[in-house]
N, C-alpha and C positions, 0 to 999 in steps of 0.2 A: 504767405507765401506756403509751399506745396509740404505737404508732410509725407517722410520718405520713413521705412520701415525695414526690419529687420526681414527675411523670406529664409523659410525654415522648407528642409525637403523631407520626406517622408521616406525612412528606410523599411517599412515593412512589405513594398511593393518590389518587384523584381526589376522596375525602372524607376529612377527618381522623377517625382514631378517636376514638369516645369516649372522654373521659379518667375513670378510675375511681376516682383518687384523692380522698382529700378534699379537700373547696373550701374557700377563704379566704370572708369575708365579703365579700357583692359577687361571690362567683362564679370569682375568679382561683385560680390553681394555689397550694397549699401550698409553701413551699421550708421545708425544715428537718427533722430527725430526731429530734427531743427537745421535749417537751412541759414544760416546767421551770419557765413565767412563768402565774401568775394575776395576769388583771387585774381591779380592781375598780371597777365602775361607779357613780357616782349621778347625780343631777340636783338642781340648784335653781332656782327662778324659775320655775314654771310656772303660779302661782296668778294672782290680778287683776293686770292689767298695769299699772295704775296704782299699786300698790305694789310690784309684781313687774319693772319696766321691760326688766332684765337677767335672761338664763337662760345657767346654766352648766351643764355636765355636765364632771364631772372624772372622771380615773382614777387607781387607785393601783397601781404596777406591781411585783408580789411575787415573790421567788424562790421558787416551793414548797417545794422541798426544803432551803434553806437557813433558809429567814425565817419559813414560815407558823404552826410552834407557838412559835418564840420572839416573835413579832407578839401571838398570840392570849394569852399567857401574861401579856405587858406590859399588855395591854387589862383582863385579869382583875385583874391587880394592883392598876389605877387604880379599878376599880370596888370591890374590897375594901378599899382607902383611904378611900373616900370615901362609897359610898352603905351604908344600911345592910342588913345580911344578911339580913331577912326580906327583900329584894328581887331578891337576888344569881341565885337560879335564871334568873330571867327578864328582868333588866335590860340592855337596851341604850343608850348613848347615841345621841341626835337632837339634832343642832346647834341645832335652832331651840327644842326644849323647853329646854335649856340655857341657851341666852341669853334666850328669852323667854316663860318658863315653860312648863310644859305635860307631860303624862304622868301616870305613877302616881307617881311620887316629886317632881318640880319642879314642885309643884302651884302656881297661881295664886297670887301674896300669901301663900306660906306661911314664916312667921317664920323657919323652920329654915334657909329657904334664900336669903340675900338674895343679891345680885348679887355683892357679894366672894365668896363662898364658893361661888358657880358660877364664876365667872371662875378662882379655884383651879384649880378641877377641868379648865377649857378649856385653861390652860396645858401641862396634862401631856399631851394629842392630839397638838399639833404636834409636839412633840418626839420622837415616836416617827417620823417620816418622816427627821427630820435623824440621829436616833441610830442607825438600821437603814440609812441612806443607800438609802431607799427612791425611785425618781422618781414625780415626779408630774405629769399633766399636765391641759390645761383646753382646752374649747371655750367660746366666749361668742359671745353674740348679743342684740342691741339688737332687743329685741322690736318696738319703738316704728317701726324701720325696715325691720322684714320682715315680708313677702317685697317687695326693691326693686323688683319687677314689678308695678304697682300694677294693671295687667288681669289679672293672675294673683288676685292678694289679692281683686278685684273678685267674683272667681267661687268665692272660697272662704269658709265660716262662720268666724266667731271660733273655733272648736274648732278646726277643719282648719288654719288658720293656726299653731295652738298646736302641733299635732303636727308640721307641717312643720318648724317652727321647732326642734321639739326632736329630728327626726332629722338637720336640718342641722347643729346643735350637735354632736350624738352622734358626726357623721362628721367634724367639726372637731377632736374629741378623738381618734377613732379614728385618724385621720392620723398624729398625733403618735407614737401609739403604736406605727404602724407604722414610723414613722423612725427611734425608740430601739430597737426590734427589728433593723433592719437595719444599726445601727451598732455594737449591744452585743451583741446575741443571734442573729447572721445564721443559725445551726445550728440554730435553736429553732422552735418556733410557741408561739403562747400562748392562752390560752381566757379568755374573756368572763364576769366573774361579775357578775350584773346584779342588783338587788335585785327580789324578785317581787311586783309590782303589775300592775294592768291598763294602766298609762300604761306603762307599762319593754316589758312584752311587746305594747303595739302599736307602738312607735316603733322597737323592735329590729325588728318584723316588717316595718315600712316600710323601715327603713335596709337588708333584704336584698333587696329589692326594687329591682332599679338603675333601674327608669323613676323614683324619686324622687331621681337626682342631679341634677334639675332644680333641687332644694329646696336642694343643696350648694353650686352654684355661689356664689350670694352671699357666702359665707364662705370661698372657696377661693382662695390665690395660685396663681398660675401652679407655684409650688414644690410646692406641697402638691398638685396635680391629677397631679403628678408621679408619686407613689406609689400610684395607682391601675393596675391592680387591685392590691388586697393579695395579700402573698405570705405573712404570719406570722401572720396573726388569725383563729383558725379561727372558720368558719360559725357553726356553733351555739353560744350563747351559754350560759351554765348560771344559772340561777334559781332565787335562794337567798332566804328569809327574811332579815332581820336577827336576828341570835339572841346570846346572850352568846358575848363573845370573837370574833365574826364583823370580819374587816378591813373589812368593808362599813361598819362605822361611823367607820373613819377617811377612807374615800372621803366619806361622807354630811358630815363635819367639814370636811374640803377643799373639797369644792366649796361648801358653803356659806358657808366664807369667802373664796373664790374671788368669790362674786357679790357679797358683801358690798362687798370692796375695789374693784369695778370701779365700784360703784355712788359711792363713798366712800373713794377712795384714802387720805384721812389720819385715817379715823375713829379713835377714841382708844382704843376697845376692839380692834377687829379688825385694825387695821395692825401693832399688836405680836405679833400672832398669827400674821398672814401671813408676817412678817418672819423668823419661826423656820421655817417651811416654804419661803423664797424660793430658797436654796440647792439645792432640790430638785425647782424645778421643770425639766422638759425644755422646751428653746427658749422661756425665758423672756420673749423680746421681745414673741410675742403678748398675752402677759397686763400685764406690763410697762410696756411703750409705752402701750399703750391706756391705763390705769389709772393710771400715775404720771407719763406725759409725758416716757421717757426714751428 
């Protein structure tokens, strides 16, 4: 692993020295000497706003040395238990396919995959964060109310508003990751792992541009603003495709369930799955108070 260090500037000169250390997401100085945490990000809710009024960006914080291999093995165990062997080399879980049909395995109206059988699989995935004590975070955006500045909205296309909402929600989630790191892993830095697709690259690039802080404000409390600039989140994320065993599958599942719970807190299918992961949510008030009125 690379080593990261504090960067000090000299105040004895008329102009501060340029900092040569690695930078954090947003340009702050990284604080920490060890890269042990990998944070897997995914999003849900960027489709048609009429069907998906809630956008979520979720994250799964994993200790790379201790948990990466055991979690990947557990995901592979679930695949081998439930999925026909012919699909093992390339199969990955996508929550939307699991619940709503889709993909090469859960083809629509396939009698081999009734909802009862798919829910049996779904019940095993949220047990992974609980069994391995994995912290979960989520950023939430009500797209019907974003941006709050209607003058700003009038000068933006629908696509631009979606991207801006995505950026804001990403930061909302990243703030919680930063908060968790400062409390539980203050001598470490973390790297973001994001699914490799054009939308992800677009919003990450926008998030790295500090001019986009204006889009973050509607989703930030004064407490959350205090975590800028970030100190523990490395600037450049790693983009990966969802692959067999990838922990991005857990991020996908968590983010999808969080979106569904915000849309309907008492849903008979999603609520039990959410409850299995609820104890792992970092700063749960942001999701629980909004979705459950607590």
